N, CA and C atoms of all chains as a GROMACS GRO file, in nm:
protein
  627
    1MET      N    1  12.124   9.625  13.748
    1MET     CA    2  12.016   9.539  13.696
    1MET      C    3  12.060   9.468  13.568
    2GLU      N    4  12.008   9.348  13.548
    2GLU     CA    5  12.038   9.269  13.428
    2GLU      C    6  11.985   9.344  13.305
    3LYS      N    7  12.064   9.347  13.200
    3LYS     CA    8  12.018   9.415  13.077
    3LYS      C    9  12.082   9.350  12.954
    4HIS      N   10  12.012   9.363  12.841
    4HIS     CA   11  12.062   9.305  12.717
    4HIS      C   12  12.121   9.410  12.625
    5ALA      N   13  12.080   9.536  12.644
    5ALA     CA   14  12.132   9.643  12.560
    5ALA      C   15  12.116   9.776  12.632
    6THR      N   16  12.197   9.874  12.591
    6THR     CA   17  12.187  10.008  12.648
    6THR      C   18  12.172  10.108  12.535
    7LEU      N   19  12.081  10.202  12.555
    7LEU     CA   20  12.066  10.312  12.459
    7LEU      C   21  12.090  10.442  12.535
    8ASP      N   22  12.196  10.512  12.494
    8ASP     CA   23  12.232  10.637  12.561
    8ASP      C   24  12.180  10.755  12.480
    9THR      N   25  12.086  10.830  12.535
    9THR     CA   26  12.030  10.945  12.462
    9THR      C   27  12.069  11.078  12.530
   10LYS      N   28  12.174  11.075  12.608
   10LYS     CA   29  12.216  11.199  12.676
   10LYS      C   30  12.244  11.307  12.572
   11GLY      N   31  12.196  11.429  12.601
   11GLY     CA   32  12.217  11.540  12.509
   11GLY      C   33  12.106  11.555  12.406
   12LEU      N   34  12.017  11.456  12.398
   12LEU     CA   35  11.906  11.466  12.303
   12LEU      C   36  11.779  11.513  12.374
   13MET      N   37  11.702  11.594  12.301
   13MET     CA   38  11.577  11.645  12.359
   13MET      C   39  11.457  11.580  12.293
   14CYS      N   40  11.344  11.594  12.360
   14CYS     CA   41  11.218  11.544  12.308
   14CYS      C   42  11.197  11.596  12.167
   15PRO      N   43  11.157  11.515  12.068
   15PRO     CA   44  11.113  11.375  12.082
   15PRO      C   45  11.221  11.270  12.054
   16MET      N   46  11.347  11.312  12.038
   16MET     CA   47  11.447  11.216  11.990
   16MET      C   48  11.473  11.096  12.081
   17PRO      N   49  11.474  11.112  12.216
   17PRO     CA   50  11.492  10.990  12.298
   17PRO      C   51  11.385  10.884  12.269
   18ILE      N   52  11.261  10.928  12.250
   18ILE     CA   53  11.151  10.833  12.225
   18ILE      C   54  11.161  10.774  12.083
   19VAL      N   55  11.197  10.859  11.986
   19VAL     CA   56  11.211  10.811  11.847
   19VAL      C   57  11.324  10.706  11.842
   20ASN      N   58  11.437  10.736  11.907
   20ASN     CA   59  11.549  10.641  11.907
   20ASN      C   60  11.516  10.515  11.987
   21LEU      N   61  11.438  10.533  12.094
   21LEU     CA   62  11.395  10.418  12.175
   21LEU      C   63  11.312  10.322  12.089
   22ALA      N   64  11.216  10.377  12.014
   22ALA     CA   65  11.129  10.293  11.930
   22ALA      C   66  11.211  10.219  11.825
   23LYS      N   67  11.312  10.285  11.769
   23LYS     CA   68  11.398  10.222  11.668
   23LYS      C   69  11.481  10.110  11.729
   24LYS      N   70  11.534  10.136  11.848
   24LYS     CA   71  11.619  10.038  11.916
   24LYS      C   72  11.538   9.912  11.950
   25VAL      N   73  11.418   9.933  11.999
   25VAL     CA   74  11.332   9.821  12.040
   25VAL      C   75  11.305   9.726  11.923
   26LYS      N   76  11.294   9.784  11.803
   26LYS     CA   77  11.270   9.702  11.683
   26LYS      C   78  11.384   9.605  11.656
   27GLU      N   79  11.506   9.640  11.701
   27GLU     CA   80  11.623   9.554  11.677
   27GLU      C   81  11.634   9.444  11.782
   28MET      N   82  11.554   9.458  11.891
   28MET     CA   83  11.568   9.365  12.003
   28MET      C   84  11.457   9.258  12.003
   29LYS      N   85  11.473   9.162  12.094
   29LYS     CA   86  11.377   9.051  12.100
   29LYS      C   87  11.282   9.066  12.218
   30SER      N   88  11.170   8.999  12.208
   30SER     CA   89  11.070   8.997  12.315
   30SER      C   90  11.131   8.939  12.443
   31GLY      N   91  11.099   9.003  12.556
   31GLY     CA   92  11.148   8.955  12.686
   31GLY      C   93  11.282   9.013  12.727
   32GLN      N   94  11.352   9.078  12.631
   32GLN     CA   95  11.483   9.136  12.664
   32GLN      C   96  11.465   9.266  12.744
   33ILE      N   97  11.571   9.302  12.816
   33ILE     CA   98  11.566   9.424  12.897
   33ILE      C   99  11.659   9.529  12.836
   34LEU      N  100  11.603   9.646  12.814
   34LEU     CA  101  11.679   9.758  12.758
   34LEU      C  102  11.700   9.863  12.865
   35GLU      N  103  11.825   9.909  12.875
   35GLU     CA  104  11.855  10.022  12.964
   35GLU      C  105  11.856  10.147  12.877
   36LEU      N  106  11.775  10.244  12.914
   36LEU     CA  107  11.769  10.371  12.841
   36LEU      C  108  11.822  10.482  12.931
   37ILE      N  109  11.923  10.552  12.883
   37ILE     CA  110  11.981  10.662  12.961
   37ILE      C  111  11.938  10.793  12.895
   38ALA      N  112  11.885  10.886  12.974
   38ALA     CA  113  11.838  11.013  12.919
   38ALA      C  114  11.865  11.127  13.018
   39ASP      N  115  11.883  11.246  12.963
   39ASP     CA  116  11.895  11.363  13.052
   39ASP      C  117  11.796  11.473  13.012
   40ASP      N  118  11.701  11.440  12.925
   40ASP     CA  119  11.594  11.534  12.890
   40ASP      C  120  11.492  11.530  13.005
   41VAL      N  121  11.461  11.645  13.064
   41VAL     CA  122  11.370  11.646  13.179
   41VAL      C  123  11.233  11.585  13.146
   42GLY      N  124  11.191  11.599  13.019
   42GLY     CA  125  11.061  11.545  12.978
   42GLY      C  126  11.058  11.393  12.981
   43ALA      N  127  11.175  11.331  12.973
   43ALA     CA  128  11.182  11.183  12.965
   43ALA      C  129  11.119  11.116  13.086
   44LYS      N  130  11.126  11.185  13.199
   44LYS     CA  131  11.074  11.128  13.324
   44LYS      C  132  10.926  11.090  13.311
   45GLU      N  133  10.851  11.170  13.238
   45GLU     CA  134  10.709  11.140  13.213
   45GLU      C  135  10.690  11.067  13.080
   46ASP      N  136  10.775  11.102  12.982
   46ASP     CA  137  10.758  11.048  12.845
   46ASP      C  138  10.783  10.899  12.835
   47VAL      N  139  10.886  10.852  12.901
   47VAL     CA  140  10.921  10.709  12.889
   47VAL      C  141  10.812  10.620  12.951
   48PRO      N  142  10.763  10.652  13.073
   48PRO     CA  143  10.650  10.572  13.125
   48PRO      C  144  10.528  10.577  13.032
   49ALA      N  145  10.501  10.695  12.972
   49ALA     CA  146  10.386  10.708  12.880
   49ALA      C  147  10.407  10.619  12.757
   50TRP      N  148  10.530  10.620  12.704
   50TRP     CA  149  10.561  10.536  12.587
   50TRP      C  150  10.541  10.389  12.622
   51CYS      N  151  10.589  10.350  12.741
   51CYS     CA  152  10.578  10.210  12.784
   51CYS      C  153  10.431  10.168  12.795
   52SER      N  154  10.350  10.253  12.859
   52SER     CA  155  10.210  10.213  12.879
   52SER      C  156  10.136  10.209  12.745
   53ARG      N  157  10.169  10.299  12.655
   53ARG     CA  158  10.102  10.303  12.524
   53ARG      C  159  10.141  10.184  12.437
   54THR      N  160  10.269  10.144  12.444
   54THR     CA  161  10.317  10.039  12.355
   54THR      C  162  10.310   9.900  12.419
   55GLY      N  163  10.273   9.893  12.547
   55GLY     CA  164  10.259   9.763  12.612
   55GLY      C  165  10.390   9.702  12.660
   56ASN      N  166  10.497   9.782  12.667
   56ASN     CA  167  10.624   9.735  12.723
   56ASN      C  168  10.625   9.767  12.873
   57THR      N  169  10.706   9.694  12.949
   57THR     CA  170  10.702   9.711  13.095
   57THR      C  171  10.820   9.791  13.147
   58LEU      N  172  10.789   9.897  13.220
   58LEU     CA  173  10.895   9.976  13.282
   58LEU      C  174  10.926   9.912  13.417
   59LEU      N  175  11.043   9.848  13.427
   59LEU     CA  176  11.076   9.774  13.550
   59LEU      C  177  11.120   9.869  13.660
   60SER      N  178  11.208   9.964  13.626
   60SER     CA  179  11.251  10.059  13.728
   60SER      C  180  11.313  10.182  13.665
   61VAL      N  181  11.323  10.286  13.747
   61VAL     CA  182  11.385  10.412  13.704
   61VAL      C  183  11.486  10.451  13.811
   62GLU      N  184  11.606  10.484  13.768
   62GLU     CA  185  11.706  10.534  13.862
   62GLU      C  186  11.740  10.677  13.825
   63GLU      N  187  11.758  10.760  13.924
   63GLU     CA  188  11.787  10.901  13.899
   63GLU      C  189  11.914  10.939  13.974
   64GLU      N  190  12.014  10.986  13.899
   64GLU     CA  191  12.133  11.040  13.966
   64GLU      C  192  12.158  11.177  13.907
   65GLY      N  193  12.126  11.279  13.982
   65GLY     CA  194  12.137  11.416  13.932
   65GLY      C  195  12.042  11.434  13.816
   66LYS      N  196  12.098  11.476  13.700
   66LYS     CA  197  12.012  11.498  13.583
   66LYS      C  198  11.996  11.372  13.498
   67ILE      N  199  12.070  11.270  13.531
   67ILE     CA  200  12.069  11.148  13.449
   67ILE      C  201  11.961  11.051  13.497
   68LEU      N  202  11.881  11.008  13.400
   68LEU     CA  203  11.776  10.909  13.430
   68LEU      C  204  11.812  10.778  13.362
   69ARG      N  205  11.795  10.668  13.435
   69ARG     CA  206  11.816  10.534  13.376
   69ARG      C  207  11.685  10.457  13.386
   70PHE      N  208  11.635  10.418  13.272
   70PHE     CA  209  11.509  10.341  13.268
   70PHE      C  210  11.543  10.197  13.230
   71TYR      N  211  11.478  10.102  13.296
   71TYR     CA  212  11.495   9.961  13.260
   71TYR      C  213  11.361   9.912  13.207
   72ILE      N  214  11.360   9.876  13.079
   72ILE     CA  215  11.236   9.842  13.010
   72ILE      C  216  11.240   9.698  12.964
   73LYS      N  217  11.139   9.621  13.005
   73LYS     CA  218  11.126   9.483  12.958
   73LYS      C  219  11.035   9.482  12.836
   74LEU      N  220  11.086   9.429  12.725
   74LEU     CA  221  11.011   9.434  12.599
   74LEU      C  222  10.903   9.327  12.594
   75LYS      N  223  10.791   9.366  12.537
   75LYS     CA  224  10.677   9.272  12.528
   75LYS      C  225  10.707   9.166  12.423
   76MET      N  226   9.504   9.642  11.435
   76MET     CA  227   9.546   9.756  11.352
   76MET      C  228   9.583   9.875  11.438
   77ALA      N  229   9.682   9.948  11.394
   77ALA     CA  230   9.729  10.064  11.473
   77ALA      C  231   9.622  10.173  11.481
   78GLU      N  232   9.621  10.242  11.592
   78GLU     CA  233   9.526  10.353  11.609
   78GLU      C  234   9.573  10.473  11.527
   79LYS      N  235   9.475  10.545  11.473
   79LYS     CA  236   9.508  10.658  11.386
   79LYS      C  237   9.517  10.790  11.461
   80PHE      N  238   9.606  10.875  11.416
   80PHE     CA  239   9.624  11.009  11.471
   80PHE      C  240   9.634  11.104  11.351
   81CYS      N  241   9.542  11.202  11.343
   81CYS     CA  242   9.540  11.296  11.231
   81CYS      C  243   9.571  11.437  11.278
   82MET      N  244   9.644  11.510  11.195
   82MET     CA  245   9.670  11.651  11.224
   82MET      C  246   9.637  11.735  11.101
   83VAL      N  247   9.590  11.857  11.128
   83VAL     CA  248   9.568  11.955  11.022
   83VAL      C  249   9.665  12.070  11.048
   84VAL      N  250   9.741  12.111  10.946
   84VAL     CA  251   9.836  12.222  10.962
   84VAL      C  252   9.792  12.334  10.870
   85SER      N  253   9.757  12.451  10.928
   85SER     CA  254   9.702  12.558  10.845
   85SER      C  255   9.790  12.682  10.837
   86GLU      N  256   9.905  12.680  10.903
   86GLU     CA  257   9.996  12.795  10.899
   86GLU      C  258  10.133  12.750  10.851
   87GLY      N  259  10.204  12.841  10.783
   87GLY     CA  260  10.330  12.800  10.720
   87GLY      C  261  10.456  12.850  10.786
   88SER      N  262  10.446  12.888  10.915
   88SER     CA  263  10.566  12.940  10.981
   88SER      C  264  10.653  12.829  11.038
   89PHE      N  265  10.773  12.867  11.079
   89PHE     CA  266  10.874  12.774  11.128
   89PHE      C  267  10.822  12.684  11.241
   90ASP      N  268  10.754  12.747  11.338
   90ASP     CA  269  10.702  12.671  11.453
   90ASP      C  270  10.595  12.571  11.409
   91LYS      N  271  10.514  12.611  11.311
   91LYS     CA  272  10.408  12.522  11.263
   91LYS      C  273  10.466  12.409  11.178
   92ALA      N  274  10.588  12.429  11.129
   92ALA     CA  275  10.656  12.321  11.056
   92ALA      C  276  10.707  12.217  11.154
   93MET      N  277  10.767  12.264  11.263
   93MET     CA  278  10.829  12.174  11.361
   93MET      C  279  10.726  12.092  11.438
   94MET      N  280  10.619  12.159  11.484
   94MET     CA  281  10.525  12.092  11.575
   94MET      C  282  10.466  11.962  11.522
   95PRO      N  283  10.409  11.962  11.401
   95PRO     CA  284  10.352  11.835  11.353
   95PRO      C  285  10.458  11.727  11.333
   96LEU      N  286  10.581  11.769  11.300
   96LEU     CA  287  10.687  11.670  11.279
   96LEU      C  288  10.728  11.609  11.412
   97MET      N  289  10.733  11.691  11.516
   97MET     CA  290  10.768  11.639  11.649
   97MET      C  291  10.657  11.548  11.701
   98MET      N  292  10.535  11.596  11.691
   98MET     CA  293  10.420  11.516  11.736
   98MET      C  294  10.409  11.388  11.653
   99GLY      N  295  10.428  11.403  11.524
   99GLY     CA  296  10.412  11.290  11.432
   99GLY      C  297  10.516  11.182  11.454
  100THR      N  298  10.644  11.223  11.469
  100THR     CA  299  10.748  11.122  11.491
  100THR      C  300  10.726  11.053  11.626
  101THR      N  301  10.684  11.130  11.726
  101THR     CA  302  10.660  11.071  11.858
  101THR      C  303  10.545  10.971  11.850
  102ALA      N  304  10.433  11.013  11.790
  102ALA     CA  305  10.316  10.925  11.781
  102ALA      C  306  10.350  10.797  11.704
  103ALA      N  307  10.425  10.812  11.594
  103ALA     CA  308  10.464  10.694  11.516
  103ALA      C  309  10.553  10.603  11.601
  104SER      N  310  10.638  10.664  11.684
  104SER     CA  311  10.724  10.586  11.774
  104SER      C  312  10.644  10.516  11.882
  105MET      N  313  10.525  10.567  11.910
  105MET     CA  314  10.436  10.506  12.010
  105MET      C  315  10.344  10.404  11.944
  106GLY      N  316  10.366  10.378  11.817
  106GLY     CA  317  10.291  10.275  11.748
  106GLY      C  318  10.164  10.323  11.679
  107MET      N  319  10.146  10.455  11.670
  107MET     CA  320  10.026  10.506  11.603
  107MET      C  321  10.050  10.524  11.453
  108GLU      N  322   9.939  10.525  11.379
  108GLU     CA  323   9.944  10.551  11.235
  108GLU      C  324   9.916  10.701  11.220
  109VAL      N  325  10.010  10.775  11.162
  109VAL     CA  326  10.000  10.922  11.163
  109VAL      C  327   9.973  10.979  11.024
  110HIS      N  328   9.874  11.070  11.017
  110HIS     CA  329   9.836  11.136  10.892
  110HIS      C  330   9.836  11.286  10.914
  111VAL      N  331   9.908  11.360  10.829
  111VAL     CA  332   9.914  11.505  10.843
  111VAL      C  333   9.864  11.572  10.716
  112PHE      N  334   9.763  11.658  10.733
  112PHE     CA  335   9.699  11.726  10.620
  112PHE      C  336   9.739  11.873  10.621
  113TYR      N  337   9.802  11.920  10.514
  113TYR     CA  338   9.849  12.058  10.505
  113TYR      C  339   9.753  12.140  10.419
  114THR      N  340   9.704  12.250  10.477
  114THR     CA  341   9.607  12.332  10.406
  114THR      C  342   9.639  12.481  10.422
  115PHE      N  343   9.579  12.567  10.341
  115PHE     CA  344   9.606  12.711  10.340
  115PHE      C  345   9.758  12.738  10.345
  116PHE      N  346   9.804  12.827  10.432
  116PHE     CA  347   9.947  12.862  10.432
  116PHE      C  348  10.035  12.745  10.475
  117GLY      N  349   9.972  12.650  10.544
  117GLY     CA  350  10.047  12.531  10.586
  117GLY      C  351  10.101  12.453  10.466
  118LEU      N  352  10.034  12.464  10.354
  118LEU     CA  353  10.074  12.389  10.236
  118LEU      C  354  10.217  12.422  10.191
  119LYS      N  355  10.259  12.547  10.216
  119LYS     CA  356  10.395  12.588  10.177
  119LYS      C  357  10.502  12.498  10.242
  120LEU      N  358  10.465  12.442  10.358
  120LEU     CA  359  10.560  12.356  10.431
  120LEU      C  360  10.583  12.223  10.361
  121LEU      N  361  10.493  12.189  10.271
  121LEU     CA  362  10.507  12.060  10.200
  121LEU      C  363  10.587  12.075  10.071
  122LYS      N  364  10.630  12.199  10.041
  122LYS     CA  365  10.710  12.219   9.920
  122LYS      C  366  10.850  12.167   9.943
  123LYS      N  367  10.912  12.116   9.835
  123LYS     CA  368  11.051  12.070   9.844
  123LYS      C  369  11.138  12.187   9.888
  124ASN      N  370  11.235  12.160   9.973
  124ASN     CA  371  11.330  12.262  10.022
  124ASN      C  372  11.260  12.384  10.083
  125ALA      N  373  11.149  12.361  10.153
  125ALA     CA  374  11.080  12.471  10.220
  125ALA      C  375  11.171  12.529  10.328
  126LYS      N  376  11.177  12.661  10.336
  126LYS     CA  377  11.259  12.727  10.437
  126LYS      C  378  11.170  12.824  10.515
  127PRO      N  379  11.082  12.771  10.601
  127PRO     CA  380  10.989  12.859  10.672
  127PRO      C  381  11.058  12.950  10.773
  128LYS      N  382  10.995  13.063  10.798
  128LYS     CA  383  11.050  13.160  10.894
  128LYS      C  384  10.960  13.169  11.016
  129LEU      N  385  11.012  13.223  11.123
  129LEU     CA  386  10.932  13.245  11.244
  129LEU      C  387  10.817  13.339  11.209
  130PRO      N  388  10.707  13.336  11.284
  130PRO     CA  389  10.593  13.420  11.247
  130PRO      C  390  10.614  13.569  11.273
  131GLY      N  391  10.546  13.652  11.193
  131GLY     CA  392  10.544  13.798  11.212
  131GLY      C  393  10.682  13.861  11.210
  132ILE      N  394  10.700  13.958  11.296
  132ILE     CA  395  10.825  14.034  11.303
  132ILE      C  396  10.942  13.945  11.346
  133MET      N  397  10.909  13.834  11.412
  133MET     CA  398  11.012  13.740  11.458
  133MET      C  399  11.086  13.674  11.341
  134ARG      N  400  11.031  13.692  11.219
  134ARG     CA  401  11.091  13.624  11.104
  134ARG      C  402  11.238  13.661  11.086
  135PHE      N  403  11.276  13.781  11.129
  135PHE     CA  404  11.415  13.825  11.115
  135PHE      C  405  11.509  13.744  11.205
  136PHE      N  406  11.452  13.677  11.303
  136PHE     CA  407  11.536  13.604  11.400
  136PHE      C  408  11.535  13.453  11.376
  137THR      N  409  11.485  13.413  11.258
  137THR     CA  410  11.478  13.269  11.227
  137THR      C  411  11.617  13.206  11.231
  138GLY      N  412  11.715  13.274  11.174
  138GLY     CA  413  11.852  13.221  11.170
  138GLY      C  414  11.906  13.196  11.310
  139MET      N  415  11.874  13.289  11.402
  139MET     CA  416  11.920  13.275  11.540
  139MET      C  417  11.858  13.150  11.604
  140MET      N  418  11.730  13.130  11.575
  140MET     CA  419  11.658  13.013  11.629
  140MET      C  420  11.719  12.884  11.574
  141VAL      N  421  11.746  12.884  11.443
  141VAL     CA  422  11.806  12.766  11.380
  141VAL      C  423  11.942  12.735  11.444
  142GLY      N  424  12.021  12.843  11.468
  142GLY     CA  425  12.152  12.827  11.531
  142GLY      C  426  12.140  12.773  11.672
  143LYS      N  427  12.043  12.824  11.746
  143LYS     CA  428  12.024  12.782  11.884
  143LYS      C  429  11.982  12.635  11.890
  144MET      N  430  11.893  12.598  11.798
  144MET     CA  431  11.847  12.459  11.795
  144MET      C  432  11.963  12.364  11.765
  145LYS      N  433  12.050  12.407  11.674
  145LYS     CA  434  12.165  12.326  11.637
  145LYS      C  435  12.256  12.306  11.759
  146LYS      N  436  12.276  12.415  11.833
  146LYS     CA  437  12.359  12.412  11.953
  146LYS      C  438  12.300  12.317  12.057
  147LEU      N  439  12.169  12.314  12.064
  147LEU     CA  440  12.099  12.229  12.162
  147LEU      C  441  12.080  12.086  12.111
  148ASN      N  442  12.134  12.059  11.990
  148ASN     CA  443  12.126  11.923  11.934
  148ASN      C  444  11.982  11.884  11.896
  149ILE      N  445  11.898  11.984  11.866
  149ILE     CA  446  11.761  11.957  11.823
  149ILE      C  447  11.765  11.941  11.671
  150PRO      N  448  11.708  11.834  11.617
  150PRO     CA  449  11.713  11.814  11.472
  150PRO      C  450  11.646  11.929  11.395
  151SER      N  451  11.698  11.955  11.274
  151SER     CA  452  11.640  12.060  11.189
  151SER      C  453  11.508  12.012  11.129
  152ILE      N  454  11.437  12.103  11.063
  152ILE     CA  455  11.311  12.066  10.998
  152ILE      C  456  11.334  11.954  10.896
  153ASP      N  457  11.441  11.968  10.816
  153ASP     CA  458  11.471  11.867  10.714
  153ASP      C  459  11.499  11.731  10.777
  154GLU      N  460  11.574  11.733  10.887
  154GLU     CA  461  11.606  11.606  10.955
  154GLU      C  462  11.480  11.544  11.016
  155MET      N  463  11.394  11.628  11.073
  155MET     CA  464  11.270  11.578  11.133
  155MET      C  465  11.177  11.520  11.026
  156MET      N  466  11.175  11.586  10.910
  156MET     CA  467  11.092  11.538  10.798
  156MET      C  468  11.141  11.400  10.754
  157LYS      N  469  11.273  11.384  10.748
  157LYS     CA  470  11.333  11.257  10.708
  157LYS      C  471  11.296  11.147  10.809
  158GLN      N  472  11.307  11.182  10.938
  158GLN     CA  473  11.270  11.087  11.045
  158GLN      C  474  11.124  11.046  11.031
  159ALA      N  475  11.038  11.148  11.010
  159ALA     CA  476  10.894  11.123  11.001
  159ALA      C  477  10.864  11.026  10.887
  160LYS      N  478  10.928  11.049  10.772
  160LYS     CA  479  10.906  10.961  10.657
  160LYS      C  480  10.953  10.820  10.687
  161GLU      N  481  11.069  10.808  10.751
  161GLU     CA  482  11.122  10.676  10.786
  161GLU      C  483  11.027  10.601  10.878
  162LEU      N  484  10.959  10.676  10.967
  162LEU     CA  485  10.867  10.615  11.063
  162LEU      C  486  10.728  10.591  11.003
  163GLY      N  487  10.712  10.629  10.877
  163GLY     CA  488  10.587  10.600  10.808
  163GLY      C  489  10.478  10.704  10.823
  164VAL      N  490  10.514  10.826  10.868
  164VAL     CA  491  10.414  10.934  10.878
  164VAL      C  492  10.370  10.970  10.736
  165LYS      N  493  10.237  10.985  10.716
  165LYS     CA  494  10.184  11.016  10.583
  165LYS      C  495  10.152  11.165  10.572
  166PHE      N  496  10.187  11.223  10.456
  166PHE     CA  497  10.166  11.366  10.434
  166PHE      C  498  10.068  11.389  10.319
  167TYR      N  499   9.975  11.483  10.341
  167TYR     CA  500   9.872  11.512  10.240
  167TYR      C  501   9.866  11.661  10.211
  168ALA      N  502   9.839  11.694  10.086
  168ALA     CA  503   9.822  11.833  10.045
  168ALA      C  504   9.676  11.855  10.010
  169CYS      N  505   9.621  11.967  10.058
  169CYS     CA  506   9.482  12.004  10.028
  169CYS      C  507   9.473  12.051   9.883
  170SER      N  508   9.386  11.989   9.806
  170SER     CA  509   9.381  12.018   9.662
  170SER      C  510   9.339  12.163   9.633
  171THR      N  511   9.243  12.214   9.708
  171THR     CA  512   9.199  12.353   9.684
  171THR      C  513   9.309  12.452   9.720
  172SER      N  514   9.379  12.425   9.832
  172SER     CA  515   9.489  12.513   9.871
  172SER      C  516   9.598  12.517   9.765
  173MET      N  517   9.619  12.404   9.694
  173MET     CA  518   9.721  12.401   9.590
  173MET      C  519   9.689  12.502   9.481
  174SER      N  520   9.562  12.509   9.442
  174SER     CA  521   9.522  12.607   9.340
  174SER      C  522   9.534  12.748   9.397
  175MET      N  523   9.486  12.767   9.521
  175MET     CA  524   9.489  12.899   9.584
  175MET      C  525   9.629  12.954   9.599
  176MET      N  526   9.722  12.866   9.639
  176MET     CA  527   9.859  12.909   9.666
  176MET      C  528   9.946  12.898   9.540
  177GLY      N  529   9.889  12.846   9.431
  177GLY     CA  530   9.965  12.832   9.306
  177GLY      C  531  10.078  12.732   9.318
  178ILE      N  532  10.054  12.623   9.390
  178ILE     CA  533  10.158  12.521   9.409
  178ILE      C  534  10.122  12.397   9.326
  179LYS      N  535  10.219  12.349   9.247
  179LYS     CA  536  10.196  12.231   9.162
  179LYS      C  537  10.239  12.104   9.236
  180GLU      N  538  10.180  11.992   9.196
  180GLU     CA  539  10.212  11.864   9.262
  180GLU      C  540  10.361  11.832   9.252
  181SER      N  541  10.422  11.872   9.139
  181SER     CA  542  10.566  11.844   9.119
  181SER      C  543  10.653  11.922   9.218
  182GLU      N  544  10.597  12.026   9.280
  182GLU     CA  545  10.675  12.107   9.375
  182GLU      C  546  10.671  12.049   9.516
  183LEU      N  547  10.583  11.951   9.537
  183LEU     CA  548  10.568  11.895   9.672
  183LEU      C  549  10.677  11.792   9.703
  184ILE      N  550  10.699  11.768   9.831
  184ILE     CA  551  10.797  11.666   9.872
  184ILE      C  552  10.753  11.529   9.820
  185ASP      N  553  10.851  11.442   9.800
  185ASP     CA  554  10.820  11.307   9.752
  185ASP      C  555  10.731  11.236   9.853
  186GLY      N  556  10.633  11.168   9.803
  186GLY     CA  557  10.544  11.090   9.890
  186GLY      C  558  10.420  11.164   9.934
  187ALA      N  559  10.415  11.297   9.912
  187ALA     CA  560  10.295  11.372   9.952
  187ALA      C  561  10.181  11.338   9.857
  188LYS      N  562  10.063  11.321   9.913
  188LYS     CA  563   9.947  11.283   9.832
  188LYS      C  564   9.848  11.399   9.832
  189VAL      N  565   9.786  11.424   9.718
  189VAL     CA  566   9.688  11.532   9.709
  189VAL      C  567   9.549  11.478   9.742
  190LEU      N  568   9.481  11.548   9.833
  190LEU     CA  569   9.348  11.504   9.878
  190LEU      C  570   9.252  11.621   9.886
  191GLY      N  571   9.124  11.591   9.888
  191GLY     CA  572   9.023  11.690   9.919
  191GLY      C  573   8.979  11.672  10.064
  192ALA      N  574   8.894  11.763  10.110
  192ALA     CA  575   8.852  11.761  10.250
  192ALA      C  576   8.779  11.632  10.288
  193SER      N  577   8.698  11.578  10.198
  193SER     CA  578   8.620  11.462  10.238
  193SER      C  579   8.708  11.339  10.260
  194ALA      N  580   8.811  11.325  10.178
  194ALA     CA  581   8.902  11.211  10.196
  194ALA      C  582   8.976  11.223  10.329
  195PHE      N  583   9.016  11.346  10.363
  195PHE     CA  584   9.084  11.365  10.491
  195PHE      C  585   8.987  11.344  10.608
  196LEU      N  586   8.868  11.399  10.596
  196LEU     CA  587   8.769  11.383  10.704
  196LEU      C  588   8.734  11.237  10.727
  197ASN      N  589   8.734  11.162  10.618
  197ASN     CA  590   8.707  11.019  10.628
  197ASN      C  591   8.811  10.951  10.718
  198MET      N  592   8.937  10.994  10.704
  198MET     CA  593   9.044  10.941  10.790
  198MET      C  594   9.026  10.991  10.932
  199ALA      N  595   8.991  11.120  10.945
  199ALA     CA  596   8.978  11.181  11.078
  199ALA      C  597   8.863  11.117  11.157
  200PHE      N  598   8.755  11.082  11.087
  200PHE     CA  599   8.641  11.018  11.154
  200PHE      C  600   8.684  10.889  11.224
  201ASP      N  601   8.774  10.816  11.160
  201ASP     CA  602   8.818  10.687  11.215
  201ASP      C  603   8.936  10.699  11.309
  202SER      N  604   8.982  10.822  11.335
  202SER     CA  605   9.103  10.832  11.417
  202SER      C  606   9.070  10.854  11.564
  203LYS      N  607   9.165  10.814  11.646
  203LYS     CA  608   9.150  10.820  11.792
  203LYS      C  609   9.173  10.963  11.838
  204LEU      N  610   9.255  11.034  11.764
  204LEU     CA  611   9.298  11.168  11.807
  204LEU      C  612   9.319  11.255  11.684
  205THR      N  613   9.266  11.379  11.690
  205THR     CA  614   9.288  11.474  11.581
  205THR      C  615   9.330  11.607  11.641
  206LEU      N  616   9.438  11.664  11.590
  206LEU     CA  617   9.485  11.794  11.640
  206LEU      C  618   9.490  11.893  11.525
  207PHE      N  619   9.460  12.018  11.557
  207PHE     CA  620   9.466  12.125  11.458
  207PHE      C  621   9.585  12.214  11.492
  208ILE      N  622   9.680  12.224  11.400
  208ILE     CA  623   9.800  12.306  11.424
  208ILE      C  624   9.787  12.429  11.336
  209GLY      N  625   9.747  12.541  11.396
  209GLY     CA  626   9.732  12.661  11.313
  209GLY      C  627   9.710  12.785  11.396
   0.00000   0.00000   0.00000
C-alpha cells in the first residue's frame, strides 16, 4: 500500500505504541498515510480505538504472525 | 476544545503510580485533556524522586518487578512521568493531604499544583470521564 511514513513499534507494549503514534502524527501532514507496525497484542483493538477517537481513518490492517501493520490516513 | 478526563489517585504503591501514568499518556495521545489529582497516600507519588513499592508483603519484590519491566521494554515510572508531562498531563496535589502527610510544596515534582477538593470537583464536573485509582 502507498505510504508516506512508517513507524515501527515492535517490542513496545501498551501504551507506548499509541503514545509514539500520536507523536509521529504531529510531524506529518493531513491526508498522508502512515504505516504503523506493532507486535503488542493490545494494538489490534487499541489502534482502531485511537483512530475512531481522533478522527483519523484506518484504511487497512495486515496480520502476519504476531506482526500487525496498520495503514492510517491522517485527517 | 478537548474533552476532559480526570483521575483521582488515593494509594501510593507502585501499581497505583503506573496506572494513572499509563492511562494519562494514552488519553493525552487520544487528544484528551488529562487531569490527575493525588490525595491521601497517593500524594507520596507526587514527591520528587518517589520510589514506590508494590503493595503489602509484595513490597519485597519491587526490584524484581522493576527488572522484569525493563526486560520487557516497559518504561519506568520516571520515564512515564516525563512522557506524561511532555503530553501535557496536569498533576494536582490535595492540600489537606499535604498537611496530613507532612509534605511541603517544595517536595513535589515540578509543575504540580496544589488544590482543594472543590477546585478538583469543578474540573471533574466538566469532564467526560472520571476514574478513581485507589
